Every structure is written in structure tokens, then in C-alpha cells.
N, C-alpha and C positions, 0 to 999 in steps of 0.2 A: 415514523418506522421508517425501515427499506423495506419493500415490497420482495419478492423472492420467486423466480421462475424458474423452474427449471425445464429444458428443449433437449426433446429425445428426436436420434436421429438413427436410419439404420442404412444398410447396404442400400440401391435405389427410390429414395427418399427426394419430391420436389424440389428444388434447387431453390426455390424463388418463395418458394408457400417458407422456407426456412429460413431461409438466411432475411426474406423481409423480416420479419417478426419477431427476430435475432435480432438490427440494429435498432428496432423503429424502440423494443426492451428499451434498451443500453441508449441512447439517446434520452428516454424518460428515465434514465438514471436506476431501472429494476434491476435490480442483482440479479441475472442470469448464469444460468449455468449448461453449459450445449450438457451433457453427458452421450457415448457411444453403444450399441444396443453390436454386444459379439469380444471378440482380441484387438480392436485396433483401435485405437480413437480415429485416426483419418477410415473415412465411410466415404465410398462412393453414390453423388449422386443421380439420377437416370437419368439426365445426362451427362453425365461422362463426368461434371467438373466433382474434385474431391478437399470433403471440409475436414478440417483435424481439432476436433469436440475436446471441449476441457477431463474429461475424462469420464471415462467411461462408467457406466451404469453398477456397473457387478460389483466396484469399489464404494458408490451411496451404500449401498442400501446395509458396509460394516456403517456404520454413521448414525444409522438410528430409524424413525419410523422416520417415509416422505411429507406429514400431514403436518410432522411434525418442524421439521424444514423448509418449505415447498406452501406457498399459498395463489400456485398455479399452475398446473400439471396443459404443455405443450408434444403437439405429433401433428407432423406434416402427413400431408400421405404424396401420392404419387407412389406408382407403380418398379419393383414388383417392391416398394421400403415401407406402405403403410402392410404388407399380408405383411411380412417381416418383422415390420411388430405385435399385431400381431397372434403370431406365432410363437414372440417371448414372454414366458411365463414373468417373470419379472417385468419387463414393462403391461401386462394384465392384474397380477397384483398390485405396484405401485395407480394405478388410474383407479382400479376397483376401491384400493384406498385412500385414495387424491378424495372421490368420489363424495365418496361414507362422509366424508369428516368435511361437507361444505366448500373444501379446495373447490379454486377453478375447473376445472377440466373445457382443455382449446383446440380441439379439430381438423380441415379443412383437407377440398377435395375431395379423395377413397379413407380418411381415415376414418371418416365417420360412425361406414358404412364396414367398409372394413373390418374394426376398432372399437369402435366404439358401441357398437351393435351388438355384436354378439355377447358384451360385457353387462346385457341388463340398463347400456345407462343410456336411451334412447329408448329407454320404457317410459310412457304416452310423455312424450316430450314433443315441442318442434326440435325445428333440424331443417340446414339444407345441406348437401353434399357436389360431385359433383357430379352435374348431370348422368341421370341413369343407372346410379347405384342408387336409387329416393327404389329403387327396386329393390334390396337385399336385407330391409327394414324395415320390421311387419308388422312393428308395434305400438313406431313415431308416425309422425304428420310431419310427408314434408312442405318443405317453402323452398321456393323462385326465387326469395329475398337474400342479397350480397351477404353476411352473416344476419347471425338467427341467435339470439340473449333466453335462455331459456332453463330457470333459475343460476342453475355453479357453473352452465355449460353450452359455451361458442366453441358459435357453429362456421362455417363457408365457404362457399365453392370450386373451389380452384385458384391458378396461381393469379386470373386476372386481378380476387377479390384482396391477392394477397396484403394489399395496404390498409384498407377498413379493415378489419380480421385485425389486426396488428392492434390497429386505433384505439381497436372493443376492449379485445387486450388491455391496452390504459387503461383504460377510461375507467370499468372495470374496479382495474388492483390501486390505480393514483388521480383516478378524478379523470372531471371529462375538459376543464380545463389543465394538462398536462395534453392532453391527446391534441385540442387544437389546436398545443402550440408545431407536436411531434406534427402536423397537419399542413401548416402553415410552410414549417419550414422546409416538411417535403414540398411543398408545389404543387399538394391536393385539391 
């Protein structure tokens, strides 16, 4: 059975943190949907690179419960992208639903602290994030590891760890063998 994931983009996202997981997941044959927050399919990253999503998140809400459609949700960091995601009621509802259903919730850079923590998703969990953002998380245990898996939550530190983050997601969803193949092919 093919695994399905959704990657959420808001204006100001960190390009490497979005595109590396998107590329690696598609190489691993995970059915990935890139969804934009707002009214435009084209979203501008924090470094001015525009990326066109597959669909608007608002349109997907009409298809049913997210946890019955996807196996994982991925949120890149970048500022103000992470803040824009955190301010979206649709994003918060989707993340809360996915976490409650035991689906994989993935965030990196500022997103663990800015998006996941206010929703209570890091409570009593080990996590990592971009250095200094950990001060915003009062109820989790910070780690300086590049990628942290705690239950159904995967977090990572930033642009330089995006490839390892993507491989962690692939290992969780489709297995270590596939992750190793992608790692080798990407010359990591």
C-alpha cells in the first residue's frame, strides 16, 4: 500500500526545508501532496523563491478527515512561514487531528517551537528545533540531535538537516532499506 503525505507551505517558508523532503519523498514513491495555505497556489519562500503547490489546503478540507487520507504531515520552518502556518486554523486543526490519530507529524527549524508546541504536541516529548527556539517550548525535552523521533513526532534543526529529516520520514513510512537507497543515490 502506497503511503501518503502532505507538505504544507505558507509564505515565508524555508525553501530547502520544504523542497528537500518533497524531492526525497517522491523519490521514495511516497504519494506527496504539496498544499498551500491561503488563496494562491504559488507561495514565496523566505529567500524569494516561488513554489507552486499542487492544491490549496482549503480545497482538501472538503475531501474528508485528514487522518483518513494521509499517513504523515510535514511542515517546514522559515520565518515568517512557521508563524503563518501557526496562525492558520486549518493547519492547526489538521495537525491536531493527525497527531490524535497517531499519524506522523513532522516539523523542522522554527516549526516545532512555533507551530507544534502551542498545540501541545511537544508536551512530555523529546524534540529538536533551530537553536534558540527551544526557549519557547516549556513542556518538552530539547535535544541537539539533528533529527529526533519521539512516538509519532519527528523534528529536525534546520536547512542543513533537511536531508536527514527527509530520510527519517522515509524510514518511518516505508522502511530503512528505501531510506538507505535514497541516501546512497543522493550521495549523502
